[in-house]
C-alpha positions in Angstrom: 20.2 -194.0 -116.8 20.9 -197.1 -114.8 20.4 -197.2 -111.0 21.4 -199.8 -108.4 18.4 -200.0 -105.7 19.3 -201.0 -102.3 15.8 -202.9 -101.6 14.2 -205.9 -102.9 11.4 -205.8 -105.2 8.2 -206.7 -103.9 6.4 -208.3 -107.1 8.2 -211.7 -107.1 5.9 -213.2 -109.8 4.9 -211.7 -113.3 1.3 -213.2 -112.6 1.1 -210.9 -109.7 1.4 -207.6 -111.7 -2.0 -205.6 -112.2 -2.8 -202.5 -114.3 -4.3 -199.2 -113.5 -4.8 -195.8 -115.0 -5.3 -192.6 -113.3 -3.8 -193.6 -109.4 -1.9 -191.1 -107.7 1.9 -191.1 -107.4 3.2 -194.0 -105.6 6.5 -194.2 -103.5 9.2 -194.3 -106.2 12.8 -196.1 -105.8 13.9 -194.0 -108.7 12.4 -191.4 -111.3 13.5 -189.7 -114.4 11.6 -186.5 -115.4 11.6 -185.6 -119.3 10.2 -182.7 -121.4 9.1 -184.0 -124.4 8.2 -180.7 -126.1 5.1 -179.3 -124.5 4.9 -182.7 -122.5 6.3 -183.6 -119.1 6.7 -187.3 -118.5 8.2 -188.7 -115.3 9.7 -192.7 -115.2 9.2 -194.1 -111.9 10.3 -197.3 -110.7 8.3 -198.6 -108.0 9.5 -201.5 -105.5 6.5 -203.2 -107.1 7.4 -202.1 -110.6 6.6 -199.1 -112.4 4.6 -195.8 -112.8 4.6 -193.4 -115.5 3.0 -189.5 -114.9 2.4 -187.4 -118.1 1.4 -183.8 -117.8 0.6 -181.5 -120.9 -1.7 -178.4 -121.4 -4.1 -180.6 -122.5 -4.4 -182.9 -119.8 -2.6 -185.5 -117.5 -2.8 -189.2 -116.9 -0.8 -191.8 -115.1 -0.2 -195.4 -116.1 0.6 -197.8 -113.0 1.9 -201.6 -113.7 2.5 -203.0 -110.1 1.6 -205.5 -107.5 -1.4 -203.1 -106.2 -2.7 -204.1 -102.9 -6.5 -204.8 -103.0 -6.2 -205.9 -106.4 -7.0 -203.8 -109.5 -7.2 -204.7 -113.3 -5.0 -207.7 -113.8 -2.4 -207.2 -116.5 -4.2 -207.0 -119.8 -3.1 -208.0 -123.1 -4.4 -204.8 -124.6 -6.3 -201.5 -123.9 -7.5 -199.0 -125.9 -9.5 -195.7 -124.0 -10.2 -192.3 -124.6 -9.1 -190.4 -121.6 -10.3 -186.7 -121.8 -8.3 -185.1 -124.7 -6.3 -188.3 -125.0 -6.4 -191.6 -126.7 -4.6 -194.1 -124.8 -3.5 -197.7 -126.1 -1.6 -200.4 -123.8 -0.3 -204.0 -124.8 1.5 -206.1 -123.0 3.3 -209.5 -123.5 4.9 -212.0 -121.0 7.6 -214.1 -122.3 9.3 -217.2 -120.7 12.8 -217.8 -121.8 15.4 -220.8 -121.5 18.0 -219.8 -118.7 20.6 -218.7 -121.3 18.1 -216.8 -123.4 16.8 -215.0 -120.2 20.3 -213.5 -119.2 21.3 -212.5 -122.8 18.0 -211.0 -123.2 18.1 -209.1 -119.7 21.5 -207.8 -120.3 20.5 -206.6 -123.9 17.7 -204.7 -122.6 19.8 -203.1 -119.7 21.9 -201.8 -122.1 19.6 -200.4 -124.4 17.8 -198.5 -121.9 20.9 -197.6 -120.0 22.5 -196.0 -122.7 19.2 -194.0 -123.9 19.0 -190.4 -122.4 15.3 -191.0 -122.1 15.7 -194.2 -120.6 15.6 -195.3 -116.7 16.4 -199.0 -115.5 16.7 -200.1 -112.1 18.8 -203.1 -110.8 17.5 -205.0 -107.9 20.3 -206.8 -105.6 20.5 -210.6 -105.2 20.2 -210.9 -109.2 22.3 -209.1 -112.2 19.2 -209.8 -114.1 16.5 -208.6 -111.7 15.5 -205.1 -113.2 12.8 -202.6 -114.1 13.3 -200.5 -117.3 11.4 -197.6 -118.8 12.1 -195.8 -122.0 9.5 -192.9 -123.3 9.9 -190.9 -126.4 8.0 -188.2 -128.7 7.5 -189.4 -132.4 5.4 -188.1 -135.0 3.4 -186.0 -132.6 2.5 -189.1 -130.1 4.2 -189.7 -126.5 4.9 -193.4 -126.1 6.7 -195.2 -123.4 8.1 -199.1 -123.3 8.7 -201.1 -120.2 10.3 -204.2 -119.4 10.2 -206.1 -116.0 12.3 -209.1 -115.4 11.7 -212.2 -113.1 14.9 -214.4 -113.0 13.3 -217.1 -110.5 10.5 -217.4 -113.2 12.8 -216.7 -116.3 10.2 -214.5 -117.3 10.3 -210.9 -118.8 7.0 -208.7 -118.9 7.0 -206.3 -121.7 4.6 -203.2 -122.2 3.9 -200.8 -125.0 2.0 -197.5 -124.4 0.7 -194.7 -126.9 -0.9 -191.5 -125.9 -2.4 -189.6 -128.8 -3.9 -186.0 -128.1 -1.2 -185.0 -125.5 0.4 -182.4 -128.0 -1.7 -179.7 -130.0 -3.1 -181.0 -133.0 -0.6 -178.6 -135.0 2.2 -181.1 -134.1 0.5 -184.2 -134.6 1.9 -184.7 -138.0 5.2 -183.8 -139.8 4.9 -181.5 -142.6 5.9 -184.0 -144.9 3.4 -186.2 -143.7 -0.4 -186.0 -145.2 -2.6 -185.1 -142.5 -5.1 -188.0 -143.6 -2.1 -190.6 -143.7 -3.1 -192.1 -140.3 -0.8 -195.4 -140.9 2.3 -192.9 -140.9 1.5 -191.6 -137.6 1.2 -195.0 -136.1 3.7 -196.2 -133.3 6.3 -198.6 -134.9 7.6 -199.9 -131.4 7.9 -203.4 -131.5 8.6 -205.5 -128.2 11.9 -207.1 -129.4 13.6 -203.6 -129.3 
């Protein structure tokens, strides 16, 4: 889903982004509610970037990547944490691109997310390449999401990837054709490039 937002984004530099877990819902400019089996996921575009809220019968968690007043953890390259019943994994990457590469990559990502039934992209005014995009999926008994944040003035793209294990009941964690002990086959094969 693609939405045009009528307000300027408040995170104007990639370096201003911070990361936080388990914050309450922040004011959202656009949302998309998804049911991924027994898990509810809400994708939220904030004026200051994104928030994802996950709820299941096994618990809940929230991830916020945004300009957060008062400062929090700067955007980490990677995090792995145990959150109650969940295993949470997060990774982030910042790319600086040439002007032509930036515009092409931004439009490619917007098209990918806008056409996906489990994607939310928000365009900010002033530049056709100013956006925040989120895409969530359930795959092999895991819930995962990817996000992209563009900063046209810097020609920078911030990509994040999150994987949550344990949100689904153990019966669903591996397809019947996959041996339960084969952890490699249950890993998320999401790459930043797509």
